[in-house]
NUVEX-117029 format. One record per residue (C-alpha): residue number from 1; residue in three letters; chain; y, z, x. Coordinates in steps of 0.5 Angstrom, whole numbers, plus 500, padded with zeros to 3 digits. Layout:
N
n: NUM | res: Ala | chain: A | y: Y | z: Z | x: X
...
This chain:
71
n: 1 | res: Met | chain: A | y: 027 | z: 823 | x: 499
n: 2 | res: Ile | chain: A | y: 032 | z: 822 | x: 505
n: 3 | res: His | chain: A | y: 037 | z: 825 | x: 502
n: 4 | res: His | chain: A | y: 033 | z: 832 | x: 500
n: 5 | res: Thr | chain: A | y: 031 | z: 832 | x: 508
n: 6 | res: Leu | chain: A | y: 038 | z: 831 | x: 510
n: 7 | res: Glu | chain: A | y: 039 | z: 837 | x: 506
n: 8 | res: Ala | chain: A | y: 034 | z: 841 | x: 508
n: 9 | res: Val | chain: A | y: 035 | z: 840 | x: 515
n: 10 | res: His | chain: A | y: 042 | z: 842 | x: 514
n: 11 | res: Ala | chain: A | y: 041 | z: 848 | x: 510
n: 12 | res: Glu | chain: A | y: 036 | z: 850 | x: 516
n: 13 | res: Met | chain: A | y: 041 | z: 849 | x: 521
n: 14 | res: Gln | chain: A | y: 046 | z: 853 | x: 517
n: 15 | res: Glu | chain: A | y: 041 | z: 859 | x: 516
n: 16 | res: Arg | chain: A | y: 040 | z: 859 | x: 524
n: 17 | res: Leu | chain: A | y: 047 | z: 859 | x: 525
n: 18 | res: Arg | chain: A | y: 048 | z: 865 | x: 521
n: 19 | res: Arg | chain: A | y: 042 | z: 869 | x: 524
n: 20 | res: Ala | chain: A | y: 045 | z: 867 | x: 531
n: 21 | res: Glu | chain: A | y: 052 | z: 870 | x: 529
n: 22 | res: Glu | chain: A | y: 049 | z: 876 | x: 526
n: 23 | res: Gln | chain: A | y: 044 | z: 877 | x: 532
n: 24 | res: Arg | chain: A | y: 051 | z: 876 | x: 537
n: 25 | res: Arg | chain: A | y: 055 | z: 881 | x: 532
n: 26 | res: Ala | chain: A | y: 049 | z: 886 | x: 533
n: 27 | res: Gly | chain: A | y: 049 | z: 885 | x: 540
n: 28 | res: Ala | chain: A | y: 057 | z: 886 | x: 541
n: 29 | res: Ala | chain: A | y: 057 | z: 892 | x: 537
n: 30 | res: Ala | chain: A | y: 051 | z: 895 | x: 541
n: 31 | res: Ala | chain: A | y: 055 | z: 893 | x: 547
n: 32 | res: Glu | chain: A | y: 061 | z: 897 | x: 545
n: 33 | res: His | chain: A | y: 057 | z: 903 | x: 543
n: 34 | res: Arg | chain: A | y: 054 | z: 903 | x: 550
n: 35 | res: Arg | chain: A | y: 061 | z: 902 | x: 553
n: 36 | res: Arg | chain: A | y: 064 | z: 908 | x: 549
n: 37 | res: Arg | chain: A | y: 059 | z: 913 | x: 550
n: 38 | res: Arg | chain: A | y: 059 | z: 911 | x: 558
n: 39 | res: Ala | chain: A | y: 066 | z: 912 | x: 558
n: 40 | res: Arg | chain: A | y: 066 | z: 919 | x: 554
n: 41 | res: Arg | chain: A | y: 061 | z: 921 | x: 559
n: 42 | res: Ala | chain: A | y: 065 | z: 919 | x: 565
n: 43 | res: Ala | chain: A | y: 071 | z: 923 | x: 561
n: 44 | res: Arg | chain: A | y: 068 | z: 930 | x: 561
n: 45 | res: Pro | chain: A | y: 064 | z: 932 | x: 566
n: 46 | res: Ser | chain: A | y: 057 | z: 934 | x: 564
n: 47 | res: Arg | chain: A | y: 055 | z: 942 | x: 563
n: 48 | res: Leu | chain: A | y: 051 | z: 942 | x: 570
n: 49 | res: His | chain: A | y: 057 | z: 939 | x: 574
n: 50 | res: Arg | chain: A | y: 061 | z: 944 | x: 570
n: 51 | res: Ala | chain: A | y: 056 | z: 950 | x: 572
n: 52 | res: Val | chain: A | y: 056 | z: 948 | x: 579
n: 53 | res: Arg | chain: A | y: 064 | z: 948 | x: 579
n: 54 | res: Val | chain: A | y: 064 | z: 955 | x: 576
n: 55 | res: Leu | chain: A | y: 059 | z: 958 | x: 581
n: 56 | res: Arg | chain: A | y: 062 | z: 954 | x: 587
n: 57 | res: Arg | chain: A | y: 069 | z: 958 | x: 585
n: 58 | res: Leu | chain: A | y: 066 | z: 965 | x: 584
n: 59 | res: Ala | chain: A | y: 062 | z: 964 | x: 591
n: 60 | res: Val | chain: A | y: 069 | z: 962 | x: 594
n: 61 | res: Glu | chain: A | y: 072 | z: 968 | x: 591
n: 62 | res: Gly | chain: A | y: 066 | z: 972 | x: 593
n: 63 | res: Ser | chain: A | y: 067 | z: 970 | x: 600
n: 64 | res: Arg | chain: A | y: 074 | z: 972 | x: 600
n: 65 | res: Arg | chain: A | y: 073 | z: 979 | x: 597
n: 66 | res: Leu | chain: A | y: 068 | z: 980 | x: 603
n: 67 | res: Asp | chain: A | y: 072 | z: 977 | x: 608
n: 68 | res: Ser | chain: A | y: 078 | z: 982 | x: 606
n: 69 | res: Thr | chain: A | y: 073 | z: 988 | x: 606
n: 70 | res: Lys | chain: A | y: 071 | z: 987 | x: 613
n: 71 | res: Thr | chain: A | y: 078 | z: 987 | x: 616
């Protein structure tokens, strides 16, 4: 009788360990995914950022052109 109880306890402990390991793996995978996504986002500027840069460059070129026509 006691032997069966110990087996049941052992089986439950194994199951809990397995479940905890699964959750840890899932958490680690999610964290890695977030890290990669963040790194990718940091590596390339957003469309907005790119658009702002283009507009600034055009503005600078435009003001240079205006300056050169004034003189």
